C-alpha positions as CSV (number, residue, x, y, z in Angstrom):
1,M,12.3,7.7,-37.5
2,A,11.6,4.2,-35.4
3,I,10.6,5.2,-31.8
4,T,12.4,2.7,-29.6
5,A,10.8,1.5,-25.9
6,K,13.8,2.8,-24.2
7,D,13.1,6.6,-25.9
8,V,9.3,6.8,-24.6
9,Q,10.4,5.2,-21.2
10,A,12.9,8.1,-20.8
11,L,10.5,10.4,-21.9
12,R,7.9,9.5,-19.6
13,E,10.2,9.8,-16.4
14,M,11.2,13.3,-17.8
15,T,7.7,14.3,-17.7
16,G,5.4,12.0,-15.8
17,V,2.8,11.0,-18.5
18,G,1.5,8.1,-19.5
19,M,2.9,5.8,-22.3
20,M,1.1,6.0,-25.3
21,D,0.8,9.9,-24.6
22,C,5.2,10.1,-24.8
23,K,4.9,7.4,-27.8
24,K,2.3,10.0,-29.7
25,A,4.6,13.2,-28.5
26,L,8.2,11.6,-30.0
27,T,6.0,10.3,-32.6
28,E,4.7,14.1,-33.7
29,A,8.4,15.5,-32.6
30,E,10.1,12.9,-34.8
31,G,12.2,11.9,-32.0
32,N,13.3,14.4,-30.7
33,M,13.0,15.0,-27.1
34,D,13.2,17.9,-26.7
35,K,10.4,18.7,-28.8
36,A,8.6,16.0,-27.8
37,V,8.6,17.5,-24.1
38,E,7.9,20.9,-25.3
39,I,4.7,19.0,-27.1
40,L,2.7,17.4,-23.7
41,R,3.5,20.7,-21.9
42,E,1.7,22.6,-24.5
43,K,-1.3,19.9,-24.3
44,G,-1.1,20.6,-20.6
45,L,0.0,17.2,-19.6
46,A,3.4,18.0,-18.7
47,A,2.9,20.9,-16.4
48,S,6.2,21.1,-15.1
49,Q,9.1,18.9,-15.2
50,K,9.9,20.0,-11.7
51,K,7.3,19.1,-10.0
52,A,7.7,15.3,-11.2
53,G,11.0,15.2,-9.6
54,R,9.6,16.3,-6.3
55,I,9.2,13.8,-3.4
56,A,5.5,12.7,-3.0
57,A,5.4,11.0,0.0
58,E,1.8,12.5,1.5
59,G,-1.3,11.8,0.4
60,M,-3.5,8.9,1.2
61,A,-4.5,5.4,1.6
62,Y,-7.8,4.1,1.2
63,S,-9.9,0.8,1.0
64,A,-13.6,0.0,0.0
65,V,-15.4,-2.4,-1.5
66,V,-16.6,-1.2,-4.7
67,D,-19.4,-3.2,-6.5
68,G,-18.4,-6.4,-4.6
69,V,-14.5,-6.2,-5.6
70,G,-12.2,-5.5,-2.5
71,V,-10.1,-2.7,-3.4
72,V,-6.6,-0.6,-1.5
73,V,-5.0,2.6,-3.5
74,E,-2.2,4.8,-2.3
75,V,-1.8,8.0,-4.1
76,N,0.9,10.5,-2.9
77,A,1.0,14.4,-3.0
78,E,3.7,16.6,-1.4
79,T,1.8,17.6,1.2
80,D,-0.4,16.5,4.4
81,F,-2.5,19.5,3.5
82,V,-3.1,18.5,0.0
83,G,-4.0,15.0,1.3
84,K,-7.4,16.1,3.4
85,N,-8.0,18.4,-0.4
86,E,-11.8,17.6,-1.6
87,K,-10.5,17.0,-5.7
88,F,-7.9,15.2,-4.1
89,V,-9.7,12.3,-2.1
90,D,-12.1,12.6,-4.8
91,F,-9.8,11.3,-7.3
92,V,-8.3,8.5,-4.9
93,K,-11.6,7.2,-4.6
94,G,-12.4,7.7,-8.5
95,V,-8.9,5.1,-8.7
96,A,-9.9,2.7,-6.6
97,A,-13.5,3.0,-8.2
98,V,-11.4,2.4,-12.1
99,V,-9.5,-0.9,-10.3
100,A,-12.3,-2.5,-8.7
101,A,-14.6,-2.2,-12.2
102,N,-10.9,-3.0,-14.6
103,K,-9.2,-5.2,-12.2
104,P,-5.6,-4.3,-14.2
105,A,-2.4,-6.3,-14.0
106,D,-0.1,-3.9,-12.7
107,L,0.3,-0.1,-12.7
108,D,1.0,1.0,-15.9
109,A,-2.4,-1.0,-17.1
110,L,-3.9,1.4,-14.6
111,M,-2.9,4.2,-16.0
112,A,-3.8,3.7,-19.7
113,L,-7.5,3.1,-18.8
114,P,-10.2,5.5,-18.9
115,Y,-11.1,7.6,-15.7
116,G,-14.4,7.7,-16.1
117,N,-14.7,11.3,-17.9
118,G,-13.0,11.3,-21.3
119,R,-9.5,11.3,-19.7
120,T,-7.3,8.0,-18.9
121,V,-6.9,7.5,-15.0
122,Q,-2.6,8.9,-16.4
123,E,-4.5,12.6,-17.6
124,E,-6.4,12.4,-14.7
125,Q,-3.8,12.4,-12.6
126,Q,-2.1,15.1,-14.8
127,E,-4.6,17.6,-14.2
128,M,-4.6,17.0,-11.0
129,V,-1.1,18.2,-11.1
130,L,-1.8,21.2,-12.9
131,V,-5.3,22.1,-10.3
132,I,-3.4,21.1,-7.1
133,G,0.1,22.5,-8.2
134,E,1.7,19.7,-6.4
135,N,3.5,16.2,-8.1
136,I,0.7,13.9,-7.3
137,K,1.3,10.5,-8.2
138,V,-0.9,7.0,-8.1
139,R,1.8,4.4,-6.2
140,R,-0.2,1.2,-6.3
141,F,-3.0,-0.8,-5.4
142,A,-4.4,-4.2,-4.6
143,F,-7.6,-5.8,-5.2
144,F,-9.7,-9.0,-4.0
145,T,-12.6,-10.2,-6.5
146,D,-13.7,-13.8,-3.9
147,G,-14.8,-14.1,-0.8
148,I,-15.9,-10.9,1.8
149,S,-13.5,-8.0,1.7
150,V,-14.0,-5.6,4.9
151,P,-12.3,-2.3,4.5
152,Y,-10.4,-0.1,7.3
153,V,-8.9,3.6,7.0
154,H,-7.3,4.5,9.8
155,A,-6.5,8.5,10.7
156,G,-8.1,9.9,8.0
157,G,-5.2,8.0,5.1
158,K,-2.2,7.5,7.2
159,I,-3.2,3.7,6.5
160,G,-5.7,1.7,4.4
161,V,-6.0,-1.9,5.0
162,L,-7.9,-4.5,3.1
163,V,-8.8,-7.6,4.9
164,N,-10.3,-11.0,2.8
165,L,-12.1,-13.1,4.7
166,E,-14.0,-16.6,4.0
167,S,-17.3,-17.3,5.4
168,S,-20.9,-18.6,5.4
169,L,-22.4,-15.5,7.1
170,S,-23.2,-12.8,4.9
171,A,-21.2,-9.4,4.3
172,E,-23.0,-7.8,7.2
173,Q,-22.4,-10.0,9.3
174,V,-19.0,-10.6,9.4
175,E,-18.0,-6.3,9.1
176,T,-17.6,-5.9,12.7
177,I,-14.9,-8.9,12.4
178,G,-12.8,-7.7,9.8
179,K,-12.8,-4.4,10.7
180,D,-11.5,-5.4,14.2
181,V,-8.9,-8.0,12.6
182,A,-8.0,-4.5,10.2
183,M,-7.8,-2.5,12.9
184,Q,-4.5,-4.7,14.6
185,I,-3.2,-4.5,11.4
186,A,-3.1,-0.7,10.9
187,A,-1.8,-0.8,14.4
188,L,0.3,-3.6,15.0
189,N,1.7,-3.9,11.2
190,P,2.4,-8.0,11.3
191,R,5.1,-9.4,9.8
192,F,3.0,-12.6,8.5
193,W,-0.5,-13.2,8.7
194,D,0.3,-16.8,10.1
195,K,2.9,-18.7,12.0
196,S,2.9,-21.3,8.6
197,Q,4.2,-18.8,6.2
198,V,7.1,-17.9,8.5
199,D,10.0,-19.2,6.1
200,E,12.8,-21.4,7.3
201,A,15.6,-18.4,6.9
202,T,13.6,-16.5,9.3
203,L,13.4,-19.3,11.8
204,E,16.9,-20.0,11.1
205,E,18.2,-16.6,11.9
206,E,16.0,-16.4,15.2
207,K,17.7,-19.9,16.6
208,K,20.8,-18.3,16.0
209,I,20.2,-15.0,17.6
210,L,18.8,-17.0,20.7
211,L,22.0,-19.7,20.7
212,V,24.4,-16.6,21.0
213,Q,22.4,-14.6,23.8
214,M,22.5,-18.3,25.9
215,A,25.8,-18.6,25.0
216,N,26.5,-14.9,26.3
217,D,24.8,-15.4,29.3
218,P,26.6,-17.3,32.3
219,K,23.7,-19.0,33.2
220,M,22.5,-20.3,30.5
221,A,25.9,-21.2,28.6
222,S,26.1,-24.7,30.7
223,K,23.3,-26.3,30.1
224,P,23.1,-29.0,28.0
225,D,22.0,-28.5,24.4
226,K,18.6,-30.7,25.2
227,V,17.4,-27.7,27.9
228,K,18.5,-25.1,25.4
229,E,16.7,-26.5,22.6
230,G,13.5,-26.3,24.7
231,I,14.2,-23.1,25.9
232,V,14.4,-21.9,22.0
233,A,11.1,-23.7,21.1
234,G,9.6,-21.6,23.9
235,K,10.7,-18.7,22.5
236,L,9.8,-19.2,18.9
237,G,6.6,-19.4,20.2
238,K,7.2,-15.6,21.5
239,F,8.1,-14.7,18.0
240,Y,5.1,-16.3,16.4
241,K,2.8,-14.4,19.3
242,E,4.6,-11.0,18.2
243,N,5.0,-11.5,14.3
244,C,2.1,-13.2,13.1
245,L,-1.7,-12.3,13.3
246,L,-3.4,-14.8,13.6
247,Q,-1.4,-15.6,16.6
248,Q,-0.8,-12.1,18.4
249,E,-2.8,-11.7,21.3
250,F,-6.5,-9.8,20.3
251,V,-5.6,-6.1,21.0
252,K,-9.3,-5.6,22.2
253,D,-9.1,-8.9,24.4
254,N,-5.8,-10.3,25.2
255,S,-6.9,-13.0,27.0
256,M,-7.4,-15.1,23.4
257,S,-5.3,-14.7,20.1
258,V,-7.0,-12.8,16.9
259,E,-7.4,-16.4,15.0
260,Q,-9.4,-17.6,18.6
261,Y,-11.2,-14.4,18.5
262,I,-12.8,-15.2,15.0
263,A,-13.5,-18.5,16.0
264,S,-15.6,-17.4,18.7
265,A,-17.0,-14.3,17.1
266,A,-18.5,-16.4,14.3
267,K,-19.3,-19.3,16.4
268,A,-21.7,-16.8,18.2
269,L,-23.0,-15.6,14.7
270,G,-23.6,-19.1,13.9
271,G,-21.7,-19.9,11.2
272,T,-17.7,-19.8,10.3
273,V,-15.1,-17.4,9.4
274,T,-12.1,-17.9,8.0
275,F,-9.2,-15.2,7.6
276,K,-7.7,-16.0,4.0
277,D,-5.5,-12.5,3.4
278,A,-5.0,-8.5,3.8
279,V,-3.3,-5.8,2.3
280,R,-1.9,-3.1,4.5
281,F,-0.5,1.0,2.9
282,E,0.6,2.9,5.1
283,K,1.2,6.1,2.9
284,G,5.0,7.1,2.2
285,E,6.6,3.5,3.5
286,G,9.9,2.9,2.1
287,I,10.2,6.2,-0.1
288,E,13.3,8.5,0.1
289,K,12.5,11.3,1.8
290,K,16.2,13.4,1.0
291,Q,15.1,16.1,-0.7
292,E,12.9,18.9,0.5
293,N,9.4,18.6,0.8
294,F,7.4,20.9,-1.0
295,A,6.4,22.6,2.9
296,E,9.9,23.4,3.2
297,E,10.5,24.8,-0.2
298,I,7.7,27.2,-0.2
299,A,9.0,28.5,3.3
300,K,12.4,29.0,2.2
301,Q,11.1,31.1,-1.1
302,L,9.2,33.1,1.4
303,G,12.4,33.8,3.5
304,K,10.7,32.0,6.5
């Protein structure tokens, strides 16, 4: 019988196994979903359907430069303890190396790539589930191939930042600048890199809020509209300083902005440095944590 993409996706969601393995199992099972699950479990690819359904919001965010390619990845596990496990950390670094070498277009493409030991990334992930006993998932990745990338990992993998610079200087010369900027991004998590990226809708919303605040303030309500507009413009400058990386006060020296720090540090080195882009991954951000986590589940089973 014909195996549809919908069937393959359904089996993948049930087992957490890669698309190609799911398709092979369904073909072997002649479309029988239960039989396909059994085949995957016999092969050790679907160790436990329960594990695939458990919330994985811990783990590690990791950033590195591998063979000149800047990479940042997030791989999730169920407990913080596993996030420090040597095998798990090695797996995360291995995933980053695969990203750097192959530059996959998306997560599905990454999971289908060779991990380097005869297994695909998907198969190696399933091996980690078997060995460690928790639901483990490669969640996301990003990379830069151009310019100079500087990685920074905060608190052992709580946050991974990758800063991309353009410079007339060498990677070694700009490493400190890149790390300082990365640490700023890790700490303050700016909404925008530069004020030029703030969209009109965001600006209009801020203006609207400021005007309402003035209308509700007896001291401000009676002021002429032109004065109010000037006040709004000034407060938008404060918005940029709080929300845009390059306009933020530089944490290590609040007498200058991040943009001014970059220019000053580059000049001192006898060259130029331009901030181009960055990626910030914080482990578990945006993941719903409504289900019981693995540690709580074990504690309940032990009657604690």
